[in-house]
C-alpha positions in Angstrom: -193.9 -264.6 -161.0 -192.1 -264.7 -164.6 -193.3 -262.4 -167.7 -192.8 -264.4 -170.9 -194.4 -262.7 -174.4 -196.4 -260.4 -172.7 -198.0 -262.5 -170.6 -197.4 -263.3 -166.6 -196.8 -267.4 -165.7 -196.0 -268.6 -162.4 -192.8 -270.6 -162.6 -193.2 -274.6 -162.0 -190.8 -275.5 -159.3 -189.2 -279.4 -159.5 -189.8 -280.6 -155.9 -188.0 -283.6 -155.7 -189.3 -287.3 -155.3 -189.6 -288.4 -151.9 -189.0 -291.8 -153.2 -185.4 -291.0 -154.3 -184.4 -287.8 -152.6 -181.0 -287.3 -151.1 -180.2 -285.0 -148.3 -178.9 -282.6 -150.4 -182.0 -282.6 -152.8 -183.8 -281.8 -149.3 -181.7 -278.9 -148.0 -181.6 -277.3 -151.5 -185.1 -277.0 -151.5 -185.1 -276.0 -148.0 -182.5 -273.3 -148.7 -184.5 -271.8 -151.5 -187.8 -271.2 -149.8 -189.5 -274.1 -151.9 -190.7 -276.2 -149.2 -190.1 -276.0 -145.6 -189.8 -279.2 -143.0 -193.3 -278.9 -142.2 -193.8 -279.4 -145.6 -191.5 -282.2 -145.6 -192.6 -284.1 -142.4 -196.3 -283.5 -143.4 -195.5 -285.5 -146.9 -193.7 -288.3 -145.0 -196.9 -288.5 -142.3 -198.7 -289.2 -145.3 -196.4 -291.4 -147.2 -196.4 -293.3 -144.2 -200.0 -293.7 -143.7 -200.4 -295.1 -147.4 -198.6 -298.3 -147.0 -197.9 -298.9 -143.5 -200.9 -300.6 -142.1 -203.6 -299.5 -145.2 -202.7 -301.0 -149.0 -199.7 -303.6 -148.7 -199.5 -302.8 -144.9 -195.5 -303.3 -144.7 -195.5 -302.6 -141.0 -192.3 -300.6 -141.3 -193.0 -298.0 -138.7 -194.5 -298.6 -135.0 -195.2 -294.9 -134.4 -194.9 -291.3 -135.4 -193.7 -288.4 -133.3 -196.4 -286.1 -132.2 -194.2 -283.4 -131.6 -192.2 -283.7 -135.2 -194.4 -280.9 -137.0 -193.7 -278.5 -133.6 -190.1 -279.2 -133.7 -190.0 -278.9 -138.1 -191.6 -275.7 -137.5 -189.2 -274.0 -134.8 -186.1 -275.2 -137.2 -187.7 -273.6 -140.1 -187.9 -270.3 -138.0 -184.3 -270.9 -136.9 -183.2 -271.6 -140.8 -184.8 -268.2 -141.4 -183.1 -266.7 -138.9 -179.7 -267.7 -138.6 -179.1 -270.2 -141.6 -178.8 -274.2 -141.6 -176.9 -275.9 -138.7 -175.5 -279.0 -140.4 -176.0 -281.2 -143.6 -179.4 -282.5 -141.2 -180.8 -279.4 -140.9 -184.7 -280.0 -140.7 -184.2 -283.0 -142.1 -186.6 -286.2 -140.8 -185.3 -289.2 -139.7 -186.8 -292.3 -138.4 -185.0 -294.4 -135.7 -185.3 -297.9 -135.3 -187.6 -298.6 -132.0 -184.8 -299.5 -129.8 -183.3 -296.0 -129.8 -184.2 -294.1 -126.9 -186.1 -290.8 -126.7 -187.0 -288.7 -124.2 -190.9 -289.8 -123.3 -191.8 -285.9 -123.2 -191.9 -285.5 -127.1 -194.9 -288.2 -126.8 -193.0 -291.3 -128.5 -192.3 -295.1 -126.8 -188.8 -297.0 -127.0 -189.7 -300.4 -126.7 -187.9 -302.7 -128.7 -191.4 -303.8 -130.2 -192.4 -304.9 -127.0 -195.5 -304.3 -124.6 -193.5 -304.9 -121.9 -191.8 -301.5 -122.2 -194.9 -299.4 -123.5 -195.3 -296.2 -121.8 -192.0 -296.5 -120.2 -189.7 -293.3 -119.3 -186.0 -293.5 -120.7 -183.6 -291.1 -118.5 -182.5 -289.1 -121.7 -182.1 -289.6 -125.3 -179.7 -291.7 -126.6 -176.4 -291.2 -127.6 -176.8 -290.7 -131.0 -180.4 -289.0 -130.6 -178.6 -286.0 -128.6 -176.1 -286.0 -132.1 -178.8 -285.8 -134.1 -180.6 -283.0 -132.3 -177.8 -280.4 -131.8 -177.4 -281.5 -135.9 -181.2 -279.6 -136.4 -182.8 -283.1 -137.4 -185.9 -284.2 -136.7 -187.2 -287.1 -135.3 -189.5 -288.4 -137.5 -190.7 -291.6 -135.2 -190.0 -295.4 -134.7 -189.5 -297.7 -137.4 -190.7 -301.5 -136.8 -188.0 -304.2 -135.8 -187.3 -307.8 -135.1 -188.7 -307.8 -131.6 -185.6 -307.1 -128.7 -183.5 -306.9 -132.0 -183.9 -310.6 -132.6 -183.4 -311.8 -129.4 -186.1 -312.9 -128.4 -186.8 -316.6 -129.8 -186.9 -318.3 -133.0 -189.6 -315.6 -134.8 -189.7 -314.5 -138.2 -187.6 -311.1 -139.5 -189.6 -308.3 -138.7 -192.1 -309.4 -136.2 -192.4 -307.5 -133.0 -195.4 -307.8 -131.1 -195.9 -304.0 -131.2 -195.5 -303.7 -134.8 -196.9 -306.4 -136.2 -195.3 -308.4 -139.8 -193.1 -305.9 -141.4 -192.5 -306.8 -145.3 -190.3 -305.9 -147.8 -191.9 -303.7 -150.6 -190.1 -305.6 -153.1 -192.3 -308.2 -153.4 -195.6 -308.6 -151.8 -194.9 -310.0 -147.6 -191.0 -311.1 -148.4 -189.1 -311.3 -146.0 -187.2 -307.5 -145.0 -184.7 -309.4 -142.8 -183.7 -308.0 -139.4 -183.6 -306.9 -137.2 -183.3 -303.4 -138.7 -186.5 -304.4 -140.5 -188.2 -300.9 -140.7 -185.1 -298.6 -141.2 -184.7 -300.6 -144.2 -187.8 -300.6 -145.6 -188.8 -296.8 -144.6 -185.3 -296.0 -146.4 -186.3 -298.0 -149.6 -189.5 -296.3 -150.7 -188.8 -292.8 -149.0 -191.0 -292.9 -145.5 -188.7 -290.8 -144.3 -185.3 -289.0 -146.1 -182.7 -291.5 -143.8 -183.2 -294.3 -140.8 -180.8 -295.4 -138.3 -180.7 -299.0 -137.5 -178.5 -301.2 -135.1 -176.5 -304.4 -135.8 -175.4 -307.0 -133.6 -174.3 -310.0 -136.0 -176.2 -308.8 -139.5 -178.7 -306.3 -138.6 -178.4 -303.6 -140.4 -176.2 -305.1 -143.6 -179.0 -308.1 -144.1 -182.2 -305.3 -143.9 -179.9 -303.1 -146.2 -178.9 -305.9 -148.8 -182.9 -307.1 -148.7 -184.3 -303.8 -149.0 -182.1 -302.0 -152.0 -180.0 -299.6 -149.8 -177.2 -298.3 -148.2 -175.9 -299.3 -144.9 -173.0 -298.8 -142.7 -172.6 -300.9 -139.9 -169.3 -298.7 -138.1 -166.6 -300.3 -135.7 -167.9 -300.9 -132.0 -167.6 -298.0 -130.3 -167.3 -295.4 -133.5 -170.9 -294.5 -132.4 -172.5 -294.8 -128.9 -174.4 -297.0 -127.6 -175.9 -295.4 -124.7 -180.0 -295.1 -124.7 -179.8 -298.3 -127.1 -181.6 -301.1 -125.3 -178.7 -303.9 -125.9 -178.2 -307.1 -127.0 -174.1 -307.0 -126.1 -172.1 -304.2 -125.1 -168.9 -305.9 -127.1 -171.0 -306.3 -130.5 -173.9 -303.7 -130.4 -173.2 -300.8 -132.7 -175.7 -298.0 -134.4 -175.3 -297.1 -138.0 -177.4 -295.2 -141.0 -179.5 -296.9 -143.3 -180.4 -294.8 -146.4 -180.6 -294.9 -150.4 -177.4 -293.9 -151.0 -173.8 -293.9 -149.5 -173.4 -290.7 -149.9 -176.6 -289.8 -147.2 -175.1 -292.9 -145.2 -171.9 -291.1 -145.3 -173.3 -287.6 -143.7 -175.6 -289.3 -141.2 -172.3 -291.3 -139.6 -170.4 -287.8 -139.7 -172.9 -286.6 -137.6 -173.5 -289.6 -135.3 -170.2 -290.7 -135.0 -167.8 -289.8 -132.1 -167.1 -290.0 -128.3 -169.7 -290.6 -125.3 -168.5 -290.5 -122.1 -171.8 -292.6 -121.6 -170.4 -295.5 -123.9 -166.5 -296.4 -122.6 -166.0 -298.2 -126.0 -166.3 -295.1 -128.2 -163.3 -293.1 -125.9 -160.5 -295.3 -127.5 -161.8 -294.2 -131.0 -159.1 -292.4 -133.3 -159.6 -289.0 -133.3 -160.2 -286.9 -134.9 -163.8 -288.1 -136.6 -163.2 -288.0 -140.4 -166.0 -286.6 -142.5 -166.8 -289.6 -143.9 -168.0 -287.5 -147.1 -164.6 -286.9 -148.2 -164.2 -291.0 -148.6 -167.0 -290.4 -151.7 -164.3 -290.7 -154.7 -165.3 -292.9 -157.3 -161.4 -293.7 -158.2 -161.1 -294.8 -154.6 -160.6 -298.7 -155.8 -157.6 -297.8 -158.1 -154.3 -299.4 -157.0 -156.4 -301.1 -154.1 -156.1 -304.9 -153.2 -159.3 -306.5 -152.3 -159.6 -309.9 -151.1 -162.1 -312.7 -151.4 -162.9 -315.0 -148.3 -164.2 -318.0 -150.4 -164.1 -321.0 -147.6 -167.5 -321.2 -145.7 -168.5 -317.7 -147.0 -169.0 -318.4 -150.2 -170.1 -322.0 -149.7 -173.3 -322.5 -151.2 -174.6 -325.4 -148.8 -173.3 -323.6 -145.7 -175.2 -320.4 -146.5 -178.0 -321.4 -148.4 -177.8 -319.0 -150.9 -179.5 -318.2 -154.2 -177.3 -319.1 -157.2 -178.2 -315.6 -158.9 -176.6 -313.9 -155.7 -173.7 -315.9 -156.4 -173.4 -315.4 -160.0 -174.0 -311.1 -159.7 -171.1 -311.4 -157.0 -169.1 -312.9 -159.9 -170.1 -309.9 -161.9 -169.1 -307.9 -159.1 -165.5 -308.9 -159.1 -165.0 -308.0 -162.6 -166.8 -304.7 -162.0 -164.2 -304.0 -159.2 -161.4 -305.0 -161.7 -162.6 -302.3 -163.9 -162.6 -299.8 -161.7 -158.9 -300.4 -160.8 -158.8 -302.7 -157.9 -156.6 -305.9 -157.8 -158.9 -308.9 -156.7 -157.1 -311.1 -154.5 -159.1 -314.6 -155.0 -159.1 -316.6 -152.6 -158.1 -314.7 -149.8 -159.5 -317.2 -147.2 -159.9 -316.3 -143.4 -157.5 -318.5 -141.3 -160.3 -319.2 -138.7 -163.2 -319.4 -141.2 -163.8 -323.2 -140.2 -163.3 -322.4 -136.8 -166.0 -319.7 -136.9 -168.5 -321.9 -138.6 -167.8 -324.6 -135.7 -167.8 -322.3 -132.9 -170.4 -321.5 -130.6 -168.6 -318.6 -128.6 -170.7 -315.6 -129.7 -173.9 -317.6 -128.4 -172.2 -317.8 -124.8 -171.3 -313.9 -125.3 -174.7 -312.6 -126.6 -177.0 -314.9 -123.9 -174.5 -313.6 -121.1 -174.3 -309.8 -121.9 -177.9 -309.8 -122.6 -179.0 -310.6 -119.5 -176.6 -308.4 -117.4 -177.3 -305.5 -120.2 -180.9 -305.5 -120.3 -181.5 -306.1 -116.5 -179.1 -303.1 -116.4 -181.2 -300.9 -118.7 -184.8 -301.6 -117.1 -182.9 -300.5 -113.9 -182.1 -297.2 -115.7 -185.5 -296.3 -116.3 -187.2 -293.9 -114.1 -190.4 -295.5 -114.4 -192.4 -298.9 -116.6 -196.0 -299.0 -116.2 -195.9 -302.5 -116.8 -193.7 -303.4 -114.0 -191.6 -305.4 -115.7 -187.8 -304.6 -114.4 -185.7 -307.8 -115.3 -185.1 -310.2 -118.1 -187.4 -312.6 -116.2 -190.0 -310.3 -115.4 -189.9 -309.6 -119.3 -190.6 -313.7 -119.7 -193.6 -313.8 -117.4 -194.8 -310.8 -119.2 -194.7 -312.3 -122.3 -196.5 -315.6 -120.7 -199.1 -313.5 -119.2 -200.2 -311.4 -122.1 -200.2 -314.2 -124.9 -203.0 -311.7 -127.0 -200.1 -308.9 -127.1 -197.1 -310.6 -127.2 -197.7 -314.3 -128.2 -200.2 -314.7 -130.8 -200.6 -317.9 -132.8 -197.3 -318.8 -134.7 -195.3 -315.7 -133.0 -195.1 -317.7 -129.8 -191.3 -318.6 -128.9 -189.1 -316.6 -126.2 -186.7 -319.6 -126.1 -183.5 -317.1 -126.4 -184.9 -314.7 -123.7 -184.9 -318.3 -121.5 -181.6 -319.4 -122.5 -180.1 -315.9 -121.7 -181.8 -316.0 -118.4 -180.2 -319.4 -117.4 -176.7 -317.9 -117.7 -174.3 -317.0 -114.5 -173.0 -314.1 -115.1 -169.5 -313.3 -116.1 -168.0 -316.6 -115.6 -164.8 -318.2 -116.7 -166.1 -319.7 -119.3 -167.5 -316.2 -120.7 -164.3 -314.7 -120.6 -163.0 -317.4 -122.6 -165.5 -317.2 -125.4 -165.1 -313.6 -125.9 -161.4 -313.6 -126.1 -161.6 -316.5 -128.8 -164.2 -314.4 -130.6 -162.1 -311.3 -130.6 -158.9 -314.0 -132.2 -161.7 -315.6 -134.6 -163.0 -312.4 -136.0 -160.1 -310.1 -135.5 -156.1 -311.3 -135.4 -157.0 -314.8 -136.6 -159.9 -313.8 -138.8 -160.2 -310.2 -140.8 -156.4 -308.7 -139.9 -155.1 -311.9 -140.4 -156.5 -312.6 -144.1 -155.8 -308.2 -145.0 -152.2 -308.9 -143.6 -150.9 -312.6 -145.2 -152.4 -310.9 -148.6 -151.7 -307.0 -147.9 -155.5 -306.1 -148.9 -157.2 -303.2 -148.2 -160.1 -304.8 -147.8 -162.5 -308.1 -148.1 -165.8 -308.5 -150.1 -168.7 -311.1 -150.1 -172.1 -311.0 -150.9 -174.1 -309.5 -147.7 -176.3 -312.9 -146.6 -175.4 -316.1 -145.4 -172.7 -315.8 -142.6 -170.9 -313.3 -144.0 -171.5 -310.7 -141.1 -170.1 -312.6 -138.4 -166.4 -312.1 -138.4 -166.9 -308.8 -138.3 -169.4 -309.0 -135.4 -167.6 -311.1 -133.2 -164.7 -308.9 -133.9 -166.6 -305.7 -133.6 -165.1 -304.7 -137.4 -167.1 -302.5 -139.7 -169.1 -303.5 -143.1 -170.2 -301.1 -145.6 -173.1 -302.6 -147.6 -174.5 -301.3 -151.3 -177.2 -302.7 -153.5 -175.7 -305.6 -156.2 -178.8 -307.2 -157.8 -182.1 -308.4 -157.5 -183.1 -312.2 -157.7 -185.0 -313.3 -160.9 -188.3 -312.6 -162.0 -189.2 -316.5 -162.1 -187.7 -317.3 -158.9 -190.1 -319.8 -157.0 -191.8 -318.8 -154.1 -191.0 -320.2 -150.9 -192.3 -319.4 -147.1 -189.7 -317.5 -144.6 -192.5 -317.0 -141.6 -196.2 -317.5 -141.1 -196.8 -314.6 -143.3 -193.7 -313.9 -145.4 -191.8 -315.1 -148.0 -188.1 -315.8 -149.0 -186.6 -316.3 -151.5 -189.0 -314.2 -154.2 -189.1 -312.8 -157.2 -187.6 -309.3 -157.8 -186.3 -309.2 -153.5 -183.1 -307.1 -153.5 -179.7 -308.6 -152.5 -176.2 -306.5 -151.4 -172.3 -306.4 -152.0 -170.5 -306.0 -148.3 -167.0 -304.5 -148.0 -165.4 -305.9 -144.9 -162.2 -304.4 -143.0 -160.3 -304.0 -140.0 -161.4 -301.4 -137.0 -162.2 -298.2 -138.0 -162.0 -298.7 -141.4 -165.0 -296.8 -142.3 -163.8 -294.5 -144.5 -161.8 -296.3 -146.9 -164.8 -299.0 -146.9 -166.9 -295.8 -147.9 -164.9 -294.9 -151.1 -164.5 -298.5 -151.9 -168.5 -299.4 -152.2 -169.3 -295.8 -153.2 -166.7 -296.3 -156.3 -169.0 -299.7 -156.9 -172.3 -298.0 -156.4 -171.7 -295.0 -158.7 -170.8 -297.2 -161.7 -173.2 -299.9 -161.1 -176.5 -297.7 -160.2 -178.2 -300.9 -159.3 -180.6 -298.9 -156.6 -182.3 -297.5 -159.6 -182.6 -300.3 -161.7 -185.6 -301.6 -159.9 -188.4 -300.0 -157.6 -190.9 -301.6 -155.4 -194.2 -303.3 -156.5 -196.6 -300.3 -157.0 -198.8 -300.6 -154.3 -195.8 -300.3 -152.2 -194.7 -297.0 -153.3 -196.3 -294.5 -151.6 -197.9 -291.6 -154.2 -197.5 -288.7 -151.8 -195.3 -285.4 -153.0 -194.5 -282.3 -151.6 -196.8 -280.6 -154.6 -199.6 -282.5 -152.9 -198.6 -280.8 -149.6 -196.9 -277.3 -150.2 -199.1 -274.4 -149.8 -202.2 -276.5 -148.1 -202.7 -276.3 -144.7 
């Protein structure tokens, strides 16, 4: 209490707004004793309850952890006794539902499919082990496009278990995929931070479409051990957050070698503290290229004009921040990438082999599904769960099952992909024009060169579609384009160039503060705040 003019009063504690709260703000309040991690978990659970299946029914979260409150209480006690482990001590995080967590904690790992319900994984995923060691709280599992959008011709953000997810920026707007629930959850503060995965676009596009920052790391910077796979050559795990600062904090913790993922053993050492890249002057004196051929072709990319106009304005902002814009700086392989079928060959082949290995690694799976062939049959036999009307397709699974392992054609496609995306693509453009990075709108084919090369992308908000944008159907229950839907700007670079890309994106983010210029539609904004939880049993 405070004595002022002879009157005792209770000071009002300014709790951070959970819609926008940063890791630093949450840690400040936790360390000051203004609230606890238990309070945070309760508040986030209440926010999820408000909008996930009720109200706007965003279907962003598949399940929450029944152990989160117990773990939060233990971390609160540890903070009092020993202090803070890391920047993520006591911070709740949602995981995409293809990232494994041990069953004893009470959560499933299913890639959104009933075929994996109550399956028992042998261990936490590699990135989850790092999060737990840092003191993070696994809050729950986020919805996703089923099997990370590798099942068939299905809408973004739909899974059998999670239903149809939608963006919080327009009712029933397509949230993009496959890390749809992670993007939605981060955008409106259903968790402090989230994790997604990307094979080709699955962090970048949902980050763009949900007005958040996302980092798609170089393949091999973060472990994929324990992640339900598509392709060992393209899969990667990265943060999806409301600010690039928070993304850098999370990446600094989850990056690093893992003996259970050989790709991580060839990463540069030591891993940098990515928060040191957060320099508003990072673009001064840098050369940023614009690969217009193919990737800025409106016909090929079917991109709304608002995005192209905002991109040209973004180039002027980058110039104002001290960058030299080299325009055009085309990828020599651009048209070959457009014509190529190599990625399909590689992903179809990898998926069958690696998914079968994943099924084999399970301690148990009550559904009896132990292979890709079993999965296809399970979906046929359980139409109410996995093939409801308008959500029946599993053509990609069938196409993958028809592959015959690592054939000479597979290895040719894999090698050609690395050349098209890397040495003859991104690397070639960087070298020919003496560039520090490339920049593009986040949608369309932007992600493909980095996907097939295994290279990084950093995405931040760039703008919003015009309020008068005509609404068009994107799926049976979703719309895109639609008024006010966000879109992003992406920086691409060579392998393990995350530090520089984070700096460039941060400079743009801090100059524009685009995310703050528009909120979600009113019904999609959860109302529960820490003030509703603190001091209540």
